C-alpha positions in Angstrom: 0.3 0.2 -0.4 1.2 3.4 -1.0 1.5 5.7 2.0 -0.3 9.0 2.7 1.8 11.8 4.1 0.5 12.8 7.5 -0.8 16.1 8.1 -0.9 17.3 4.1 -3.0 17.0 1.2 -3.5 13.2 0.2 -0.7 13.0 -2.6 0.6 9.7 -2.8 4.6 9.8 -1.2 5.0 7.5 -4.0 4.7 10.0 -6.4 6.9 12.9 -4.6 9.6 9.8 -4.3 9.7 8.4 -7.5 12.0 11.1 -9.4 11.6 9.4 -12.6 8.1 9.0 -12.4 8.1 13.0 -12.2 10.4 14.1 -14.6 8.2 11.3 -16.9 5.2 13.4 -15.7 6.6 17.1 -16.5 8.1 15.8 -20.0 5.0 14.3 -21.3 2.2 15.4 -24.0 -0.4 17.7 -21.9 -3.5 15.0 -22.7 -0.9 12.0 -21.5 -0.1 13.8 -18.5 -3.7 14.3 -17.6 -4.4 10.6 -18.1 -1.3 9.2 -16.1 -2.2 11.4 -13.2 -5.9 10.5 -13.0 -4.6 6.4 -13.3 -2.3 7.5 -10.2 -5.0 9.4 -8.6 -7.7 6.2 -8.7 -5.1 4.0 -7.9 -3.4 5.4 -4.9 -7.3 7.0 -3.8 -8.6 3.7 -4.4 -6.4 1.6 -2.0 -6.4 4.7 0.4 -10.4 4.7 0.6 -10.4 0.8 1.2 -8.8 0.4 4.2 -10.2 3.0 6.5 -8.2 3.7 9.6 -10.1 1.9 12.4 -8.5 4.9 14.8 -11.1 7.2 13.0 -13.8 5.0 12.6 -17.0 6.0 14.4 -19.7 3.9 16.1 -22.5 5.6 14.2 -20.4 4.7 10.8 -20.5 0.8 12.2 -22.4 -0.8 9.7 -21.2 -4.9 9.7 -22.5 -7.2 7.4 -22.4 -11.0 8.9 -19.8 -13.1 7.5 -20.9 -16.3 9.2 -22.7 -19.1 6.4 -25.5 -19.8 8.3 -29.6 -20.8 7.3 -30.9 -17.0 6.0 -34.7 -17.9 5.8 -36.8 -15.6 3.4 -40.2 -14.8 5.1 -42.8 -13.4 2.9 -45.9 -13.4 4.7 -46.6 -14.4 8.7 -47.6 -18.0 9.2 -50.7 -17.0 10.6 -53.0 -14.0 10.5 -52.3 -11.3 12.2 -53.7 -7.9 14.4 -51.1 -5.1 14.4 -52.2 -3.5 18.4 -49.8 -0.8 17.7 -49.8 1.2 14.7 -50.2 5.1 13.7 -51.9 7.3 10.8 -49.3 7.4 8.4 -51.1 7.8 5.5 -51.7 11.3 3.9 -54.0 10.5 1.2 -56.8 7.5 0.7 -54.2 5.9 -2.3 -51.7 5.4 0.2 -54.1 4.0 2.7 -55.3 1.6 -0.2 -51.1 1.1 -0.7 -51.0 0.3 3.1 -53.9 -2.5 2.8 -51.9 -4.1 -0.4 -49.5 -4.6 1.7 -51.1 -5.9 4.8 -52.8 -8.5 2.2 -49.7 -9.1 0.9 -47.7 -9.8 4.6 -51.0 -11.3 6.2 -51.9 -8.7 8.6 -55.8 -8.9 9.2 -56.0 -5.7 11.4 -54.2 -2.4 12.2 -55.0 -0.6 15.4 -54.6 3.1 14.5 -53.6 4.4 18.0 -54.5 8.3 17.0 -53.4 9.9 20.5 -56.5 12.4 19.8 -59.6 13.9 20.9 -62.7 15.9 19.4 -62.2 17.3 15.7 -58.6 15.4 15.7 -59.8 12.0 16.1 -63.2 12.8 13.8 -61.2 13.3 11.2 -59.0 10.5 11.6 -62.3 7.6 11.6 -63.6 9.6 8.9 -60.4 9.4 6.6 -60.4 5.4 7.5 -64.3 4.9 7.0 -64.0 3.4 3.6 -61.7 0.7 5.1 -63.2 0.4 8.5 -62.6 -3.8 8.2 -59.4 -3.4 8.2 -58.4 -0.5 10.7 -59.7 0.3 14.1 -59.4 3.8 15.9 -58.6 4.3 19.1 -58.7 7.7 20.5 -56.8 9.8 23.4 -57.7 11.2 26.3 -58.7 15.5 26.4 -56.7 17.0 29.1 -58.1 20.3 28.2 -58.5 22.4 31.8 -57.2 19.6 33.5 -55.4 22.0 36.1 -59.0 23.3 36.9 -61.4 21.8 39.4 -64.1 19.4 37.5 -62.2 18.6 34.5 -62.9 15.3 34.8 -66.3 15.5 34.1 -65.4 16.8 30.7 -63.1 14.5 29.6 -65.2 11.6 30.3 -67.7 13.3 28.3 -65.5 13.5 25.2 -64.6 10.2 26.1 -68.2 8.6 25.4 -68.7 10.9 22.4 -65.2 9.6 20.8 -67.0 5.8 21.8 -69.9 7.0 19.9 -68.1 8.4 16.7 -66.3 4.9 16.8 -63.5 4.5 19.1 -62.8 1.3 20.5 -59.8 1.5 22.8 -57.3 4.4 24.2 -54.2 5.2 23.0 -51.7 5.4 22.7 -51.0 7.2 25.9 -46.9 8.5 27.0 -45.6 9.0 30.2 -41.5 9.5 29.9 -41.2 11.1 33.5 -43.3 14.1 33.6 -46.9 13.0 32.7 -48.9 11.9 29.8 -47.7 13.9 27.0 -49.2 11.8 24.0 -52.6 12.9 23.8 -53.7 15.5 21.3 -54.4 18.6 20.9 -53.8 19.1 24.8 -51.4 17.2 26.7 -51.2 16.4 30.4 -47.8 17.4 32.0 -47.9 16.5 35.8 -50.5 14.0 34.7 -49.3 10.4 35.8 -51.2 6.9 34.9 -51.8 6.2 38.5 -52.8 9.7 39.5 -56.5 9.8 41.4 -57.7 12.3 38.8 -57.2 9.6 36.0 -59.5 7.3 37.9 -62.7 8.4 36.1 -61.7 8.1 33.3 -59.8 4.4 33.6 -63.1 3.9 35.2 -65.1 4.7 32.3 -63.1 2.7 30.0 -63.9 -0.3 31.5 -67.5 0.7 31.7 -67.3 1.2 27.8 -64.6 -2.0 27.6 -61.9 -0.1 25.9 -58.5 -1.4 26.5 -55.6 1.1 27.2 -52.7 1.3 25.5 -49.9 3.1 27.1 -46.6 3.8 26.9 -44.7 4.2 30.1 -40.2 5.0 30.5 -37.7 4.2 28.0 -35.6 1.2 27.8 -32.7 1.1 30.3 -30.4 2.5 27.9 -31.6 5.2 27.8 -30.9 6.2 31.5 -27.5 5.1 31.2 -24.6 7.3 30.2 -24.0 7.4 26.9 -20.6 6.6 26.8 -18.4 3.6 25.8 -19.8 1.2 28.0 -23.7 1.6 26.4 -23.8 -1.2 24.6 -27.1 0.6 23.6 -25.2 3.5 22.3 -26.7 4.7 19.4 -30.5 4.9 20.2 -29.3 5.5 24.1 -27.8 9.0 23.0 -30.8 9.4 20.1 -33.4 8.5 22.7 -31.5 9.8 26.3 -34.1 10.6 29.3 -32.7 14.0 30.6 -33.1 12.8 34.6 -31.7 16.5 35.4 -35.5 17.9 34.7 -37.1 19.0 37.7 -39.7 15.8 38.8 -39.1 13.8 36.3 -39.6 9.9 37.4 -37.2 7.6 36.9 -37.7 4.5 34.8 -38.6 2.1 38.1 -41.1 4.9 39.0 -42.9 5.2 36.2 -43.4 1.2 35.7 -44.9 1.3 39.5 -47.1 4.2 38.1 -48.5 1.5 35.5 -48.5 -1.2 38.3 -50.7 1.0 40.5 -53.1 1.9 38.1 -53.8 -1.8 36.7 -54.3 -3.0 40.0 -56.5 -0.1 41.2 -58.7 -0.9 37.8 -58.8 -4.7 38.1 -62.0 -4.3 35.0 -59.7 -2.1 32.9 -58.0 -4.0 30.4 -54.2 -2.1 30.2 -51.6 -2.8 26.9 -47.9 -2.2 28.0 -46.4 -0.6 24.7 -42.8 -1.6 24.3 -42.9 -4.3 27.0 -43.3 -2.3 29.3 -40.0 -0.7 28.5 -38.1 -3.8 30.5 -36.3 -5.8 27.6 -33.2 -5.4 29.6 -35.1 -7.3 32.4 -38.3 -8.8 31.4 -38.3 -10.3 35.0 -40.1 -7.4 36.2 -43.1 -7.7 33.2 -43.2 -11.3 34.7 -44.2 -10.1 37.8 -46.9 -8.1 36.9 -48.3 -10.9 33.9 -47.8 -12.8 37.6 -49.8 -10.4 39.3 -52.7 -8.7 37.5 -54.5 -10.5 34.9 -55.7 -7.6 33.3 -52.3 -6.4 31.5 -51.4 -7.4 28.3 -48.0 -5.7 26.5 -47.5 -5.1 23.0 -43.8 -6.0 21.4 -44.2 -2.7 19.1 -40.4 -1.3 18.1 -39.0 -3.7 20.5 -37.6 -6.2 18.1 -33.8 -5.6 18.2 -34.0 -5.4 21.7 -34.9 -8.7 22.2 -33.5 -10.8 19.1 -29.9 -10.2 21.1 -30.8 -12.5 23.4 -33.4 -15.4 21.8 -33.2 -18.2 24.4 -34.0 -15.5 27.4 -36.9 -14.0 25.3 -37.9 -17.6 23.7 -38.6 -18.8 27.1 -40.2 -15.8 28.7 -42.6 -15.5 25.1 -43.5 -19.3 26.0 -44.4 -18.7 29.4 -46.6 -15.8 28.9 -48.1 -16.5 25.4 -51.4 -15.5 26.3 -50.2 -11.9 27.2 -48.4 -10.5 24.3 -49.6 -8.9 21.5 -48.2 -8.2 17.8 -47.8 -4.7 17.4 -45.0 -2.4 14.4 -45.2 1.3 15.4 -42.7 1.3 12.3 -44.2 2.6 9.5 -46.0 0.2 6.4 -43.6 -1.3 4.5 -43.4 -5.2 3.8 -39.5 -5.4 4.7 -40.2 -3.6 8.1 -43.4 -6.5 8.7 -41.2 -9.3 7.2 -38.7 -8.3 9.4 -40.5 -8.8 12.2 -42.0 -12.3 11.6 -38.5 -13.3 10.5 -37.0 -12.6 14.2 -40.6 -14.2 16.1 -40.7 -17.5 13.7 -37.5 -18.4 12.7 -34.2 -19.7 14.0 -32.2 -17.5 11.9 -28.7 -16.4 13.8 -26.7 -13.6 13.7 -28.1 -11.2 11.0 -28.4 -7.5 10.8 -31.3 -5.2 10.0 -29.7 -1.6 10.8 -31.7 0.4 7.9 -34.8 -0.5 10.7 -33.0 -0.8 14.3 -30.5 1.9 14.7 -28.2 -0.8 16.8 -24.9 -2.0 16.1 -25.7 -5.5 17.5 -26.7 -8.9 16.1 -29.9 -9.9 15.9 -31.1 -13.8 16.3 -34.4 -15.3 15.4 -36.9 -16.1 18.5 -37.9 -19.2 16.7 -41.4 -19.2 18.5 -44.1 -22.5 19.0 -46.5 -22.4 16.4 -49.0 -22.5 19.1 -47.5 -19.6 20.8 -47.1 -17.5 17.4 -51.1 -18.1 16.9 -51.8 -16.0 20.4 -49.3 -13.3 19.8 -50.1 -12.7 16.0 -54.3 -13.4 16.1 -55.9 -15.1 19.4 -54.9 -12.7 22.1 -56.1 -9.7 19.9 -60.0 -11.9 19.5 -59.8 -12.3 23.6 -59.2 -8.5 23.6 -62.1 -8.0 20.9 -64.3 -10.3 23.1 -63.8 -7.8 25.7 -64.4 -4.8 23.7 -67.7 -6.3 22.6 -69.7 -7.1 26.0 -72.4 -5.5 27.1 
């Protein structure tokens, strides 16, 4: 390899040191000189570019390709019909919805739950948007926190929940609290209100009365609370989604999971779906304890495939133990490749593969190789149970 002179413009030293080459270069006709110069540049720069200095390589630029010659499963369609419990209002036009439905048909998604976050006119517009496709989409609303800092706001919020139900809402979500309160609902967030706040009780009780499940996101996964340094093995996402614990009054991870537990415990007739495995991917024993204690709690696996795929045996055993409490979800858009990637992780025993285009971690992924019985429950049967709850009178 030809060295490059440190600190100077990247002119190959071979050109500088080879007097004969220089003389030849100077004596050549202009056209031939240009050709020679171009040849030398391409040859020498090509070598340099292909040999990256490891000391300059940044983790964000680390895109490994598996060298292992192991079986690679190509999945085009889910093994069983799927209900996606965690999607959002991605399409902008009617044509884009049609394209989404086409993709759903191709990959085996029977129905998608649109977590709209919304109330009022915003919610109504989402319902109307999907009305032509009501057999394929189910719309869930948010909570209306308008005036929540004033006495008696709960009555208005309950009335709006009832109105949304009559308009077509069959669940509530996605609620979201990352430490400073319920801020996902639109158009008005509920900063300072946590799901176990006594002021939330009338809303959660009304959800039970109307048989509306509550989809709720609490906290973030543990990596986002650790220092974004060389010891954080989820560094790239940890840096992007880092939780700023210096903010006044913010609750930490375990405190937020406790607010969820309190709400589930104090509202036994309300069904809760903890988004993203309750953000307990690094310690699923926390979620296991909640499953063991509260029969009205489910969890979706949306947007946490890359967090669980690095530890396939542990997660396999966890899901095989709690197959009746987990529902499928995506929360990652509408592309066919996205769907089939999730199926590959759930269904196959593929080893050491990367999907960095979808997940921002640098680690390899492994298939969970779930049994058919468990796949049936996660993909659809548990969703049917929740649907039966929704239809109770």
